N, C-alpha and C positions, 0 to 999 in steps of 0.2 A: 249650591251657595258653597265660598271658601272653607279649607281650613286653614286659617293664615295663622302666621308665625310670625312673633314681634321681631322687631329690627334687629336686636342683638342675635337673636337665634336665628335668623336668616344670616346674618353675617358670619357665626359658627359654622354654618351650614358650607357656608360658601370658601370659609377658608379652609376645612375641614377636608373638602376633595381633595382627592388623587390626581391630583395633576403636574404633567413634566415641567419644572423647573425651567424655563426659556431660557435656549442655549444659543443663539445664533449671535454673530458675532463677527466684526467690520475692521479694519485697519483705516481709524481718521486721523486724518495731520492735526496736532496741537490746536490751530487754530480754528477748527471745527467740530473740536471736542466738549465744547461749552455747551451743556442741555443734553448730552448724551449719557449711558450709565456706565461708568467703569464695568471692565468684565473680569478685569483681575487684580491683582495686586502690584503696587506697583514700587520697589524697593531701589533704595540709594544707593549705585555703585561707587557715590564719592561723597568728600564731606564739603559741605556750602556752610561757610566760605571753603575754600581747600586749604587756606594757610592765615594765619595770625595777623589782624591787619587791626589799623588803626580807626575809631571813631571821629575822631577831631584832628584836626588840622594843628601840629603840635610840634613832639620833638619826642620820637624813640627814644627809652633809654633803661635803666636797670632800676627799678621803685628803691632796690637799699641803697643807690646811689644818691637820694633824694633825701632821706631819711634826716627829721631834724631842720630840713631846709626852713629860712624866711624870709622876708625883704628886710630887714635886719642883718642875717647872715647866709644868705644865699648858696647852695648848692654849686659850684662852678666845674660845668663839663663840656669838654672839647666837642666842637662840633665836627664831625668827619664828611661832611657835606651834605646833599639833599636825596632824598628818595622820590624817584619820579612814579606816577601813578603808569601802572602798566610793566614796570622795569620787572625785567626776569633774571639778571646779574642779583649770588646773592652777596648781601650783604654781613658781616661779621662783627658785633661789637664788644668791646672790652672795657675793663672798669672805666669807670668817671668820663666816657666817652657819649657820645648821641648824634641821631642821626634826624634832619630837620625833615617831618613825612607828612602829605598832605591826608586828610580823610579819605579811607579804602584806601590807604597805601600798605605794602607788605612789611611788617615787623623784618628788621636784620635779624639774625641768630642772635641768642644771647639777649637779644630785649625781650623786657616782660610789662611793660606798662608806655602811654604814651602821657605827656605832659602840655596842658593843653597852651597853645601859643600864647595867651592873654596871662601866661603867670610865669613869663620868661622876659628876659633880657637880653641882646643879643649882642655882642661887643664886636668893635672894629677889629679885634686880632683874632676871632671866628670861636668864642666861648662864648656859652649860654649861661647863663646865670637863672637858677632854676628858683623861682622864689616861693614854692609851696609843694610839698612834699605830695607823692603818689603813692597808693598802694599795689601792690601787685596786679597787673592785668587790670587796672585801671584803662579806660577809654579805649580797651581790646575788645574787639568781639575776635574769639579763638576759632581756631579751623572745627568745622563741625557744630558751631554754637546754633546755626540756623538749622542744617541737618544733616544729621550722621551718618556714615558708611553704614549700611544693612537697614535702617530707619523705613518704616514706611511712610511714602510721597502721597500715595493716594491708597486707599481700600479697594476693595469690591466691593462693587453693587451701588458705589457712589455717586450719588446725580450729582456732573459733574459743572462745576460754576467758575466763576470769571477767578474768583479767587484763590481757585487749585491752580489756573494754566503758571502764576509766577512761579513757583517752585519747582512745578516740571519742566518750566521752560528756563531755570537754573541748571538743572541734572541734564541738560542737551537732550532731553527727552522731544523729538519729535512729531512721533508717532504714538496715538494709543489704541489697545484693543480695547472695542466698545461692545456696546450689545445692539443689534440692530435694532433699527424700529417696530417697537407691537405693535402687530395689525389687527385692528378692528372691523368688521364687517357690518355695515348698518342697513336695514330693510326695514321701509315702512310698509303697512299694509292698510289694506281701506278699499270699497267699492268707491268711496265719495271723496276719496284724494285725486287731487291732478297736480301735476308740478308745479312749482314757485313763481314760472315763468308765465303761467297761463292765468287765466281770467276765470274764475268758477263759475259755474252757471247751476241753477235751480240750488238744491240743497249742496254742493260740490264745496270742499274747501280745499285749500291749499295747501301741502306736505311742508310741516312746519316743523318736523322731528328730525330729516333726515340733516338739513341744514342747522340746526340745532343741536343735536348731538355732535355732527362733523367738530362746530366749533365747541363745545363742552371737553372732547376729548383729543384734539390732536394738537399735538405742543412736539417739540425736538425730540424725541423717547415715543412715541404714538404716532401712526399712520391710521389712518382712516379712509374706509372707501365705502360710499355709498352705490346702492343698486337702484334699476328700477321699479319705480312701485308697483308693489303687489297686489291686487285683486283680492277678494274675500273666494279665493280658490285651493282648495287643498293641492292639488298636485303642483301646481303653478307654484305656492312657496313650498311647498318641498325641494323640488326643482332650484329654485333660487338658493333655497339654505343651504344645498349640499354642495351647489357651485361657491356660497359664501363662505363655508367650512372648510372646502378645499384649498382657498385662496387667502384665508386668513386666521388668525391665532384664538382670535375668541369672535363672536357672532350675538350683535344685538337686532332683535326683533320689533318694532312698536307698533303697540296696534295688536287688535285680535287677542287680549290677554285677559277679557273678561269673561261671564259666561255667557254663552248666547248659539245661536244657533251659527251667527256665520263667522264665530270666532273660532278658527280652525290652529291657530296657533299651538294648543296644547297638544291636540292630538297629533300635528306634525312631530312636535318635538318627543312625542312617545313614541314616535314610528323610530324615528331616528337616534334615540338614545333615550336619558332616564331622567325627569324631571324630578327634582329634589322638594322643591317646594312649589307651592300654586296659591301668593298670597301673602301678603307681609300686613302687619295690623299698625298701617301708618296712612295718616293725612295729610298730601296725596297721595300715590301710590297702590293704591291694596292690590289690584290685579298682579303686583311684578312677580313674577316669577323666574324660577332658576331651574336647567338642564345641564347635561353633559351628554354630548353627542359627538360621534366620532372623536373620542376622547379631548374634546375640547371644550370650555365653557360656553353656554348659552344664555342668555338673559332675556326676557318676554316683558318687554317694559309698556308700562299704560300709554294710550294713544295721546292723550291729553297732554300737552308740553310740559307745562308746569311740574306734571308727576313724573315724565320721563326725566324731564333735568333731575331733578332731585332725587331721585333713586337712581340716576348713571353718578351721582356724587356721593350718596353712602354706599353703594353696592360695587357699581363698576370699576370706578377708579382705584379701592382700595385693592380691588383681588389683581389689577393690572400692576402696581407696586410692587403686592404680594408678587407675585409672579416672575418680576423684574428683581428680586432683591432688595427694593428700595426701601425705608423709614421713612417716613413723612408724615406729617400732622396737619391738619390746617389750621392756617394762621383765623384767628380768636383774640377779640375781648370781651371784657365784662362791661355793661353797662344797665342804666336801670329803666324798667318801665315806664312809659309818660302815663300811661292810664293802665287798668283794668283789662284782663284779657282772659276773658270765657273759654274753657273746652274742658269741655264735656263729653268727646264722643266714644271714648273708650278705646279710643287707638291713640299713637303717638300721633302730635301733631306739627307740621316741617312749616313753619312760618316766616315767609319772609316780611323782614324790615328795613326801614329806611335808617342810619343815625341822625341824631340834633345834638347840638349843644345850645346850651345858655351859660350868664356869664361864672355860674357856678357848677355847676352840673353836665354832665354828658348824658345821652336817655337816648331808648330805641323806638319807634313807632312802627306797630305792625302795618302790614299790607296787607288784608284782607279781601281775599277771592275767591273765584271756584276755580277747580283745578283746570279747567278751558280755558282760563282765562293766563293770555302770556304777556300782557303789556305788564303787570306786575315787576315782573325781572328785570325791566328794562331799568325800576325805578330803583331798585333793591340794591342796599349796599353788602347784606347778608342776610344770615337768616337762623331764627331759632328753633330749638326740641324742646316740644312741652310733652311729659311725662304722660302715658295713657291714662295713670291712675291718679292724675293731679285735675284740680277742679280749673286750674289757670293760674294766671299771673297778679299778682299785688300789682298796684302801682307802687312806683318807688323800689319794689324786689329788684335784687342785682341778679343777671342771667350772662352766660354768656353767650356771644354774639360769634358766630361761625361765619366769618367774611368771604363774599363772593371775590 
């Protein structure tokens, strides 16, 4: 019999294990940084923008020269010319003078505001009549308003998104130090398994989990390496596990985690390291185990695909994020149950659901299945978690749905 721990206790055990922080880094071009994890703080060495600039088309001037102006009594300023975009020559503004300036143009020295062109009249003899007063720094983006010297433009352990790239490009950063991909080895075990491209014979079944776990894990900061199917042979599993541990940062072994004559994963992991728990009080996923071998984390996952998928979501991905320093939460929504959902298994239940709506409400509907049934994942929009002490969910009850 398993000595099961709760899902929360399992996660605490996993997080409390002393594992080395993932330190492998590389330099990548800015255009290839999206989806990577930053390996250091990026500090700005310049102001963005580097100078005071206009945010409108208009006239650059001193705000004090416009105080009290109106359509009936405009302020009259001498226009000293037009500032061109990208102009490098320094212009100096004297009292009761102005420069015509485009959006983004650099303010001349002594100017502290810009009046919109709509509130001016320009005379044939080169004067600008200001019909409305402006306040100091009105219509002006000051140097450093966007990013200041010394400001952190990108924090370490940030999962870089497209939204981060613009600021880095503005600072002239063409390369970033990022963490290398975290590598996960996946081994499927079982005498009954054959490769996906093979036709099963008799009681054989295709190896779903290698492909499923690859798809569930692989992204821009996680690399997955799958190994050939290992039969229920202790020596063969031990040899393959050692090879995978040497080549990866984490190992997942799918199948062979239940208690039985042919289930050798537990014994192999005991020989290679220390098993910290064997059995989690969840449905599906009870046989899940966690160990440390060769100073690396190892998960023994159930052979049933649905159980393997959800235990990967609940335990494997959070540990990878922790080792990389990423703080991330699953996207979720609140929805009403479309019907009563019984649950009195004495274990926390993980239940795939689909999302529904009518003219007035938005609901979810459970997809009941056995853990060996994989087709429900193809239909599911998300999943719910029902506490082990709960007898279920009532029709109309609001529940948090974790989105897939």
